[in-house]
Residue, then its C-alpha position, 0 to 999 in steps of 0.5 A: m706439668y713438666t718438659q723432658w728438656c727442663g733441668p729444674c723439672k729433672v731436679i724435682a722429678p725425684k722428690f715429686q715421686e717421693l711425695s707421691k709415696k708419702y701422701n697415699d690420699v693424694v692423686f699425683l699425675k704428671l703431664d709432659c707439655n711437649q708438642d702433642n700436648r701443647p693445646l691441653a697445656k695451653e688450656l691449662g694456662i701453663k706458661v712455666v715448667p714445672t708447674f703444680k696444679i692442686l685440685k680439691n672437689n675438681k677445682i684448682v685451689k693451689e698452684v706452685t711454679g718452678a721447682k720449689l719443694d718447700d712451696l709444693v709440700a706446703a701447698i699440699e699440706g694446706v689442701r689437705s687440712s682444709 
């Protein structure tokens, strides 16, 4: 989850794109938490952007907030190996 105006979101966006190419077995989706999507962002409990929610078997199993690439990679790797 990101916003167009978020500086950290802009910084991590290219790295997010690279990860989506590296992990072919993982589905990467983006949600712009703009005014139109505010109800969904609220429903998902988004308080900070960027926020990454990692799901497995349709359940949220990990969440990373902020533009923390190492934490995001560790979360992805951890979920993939479980």
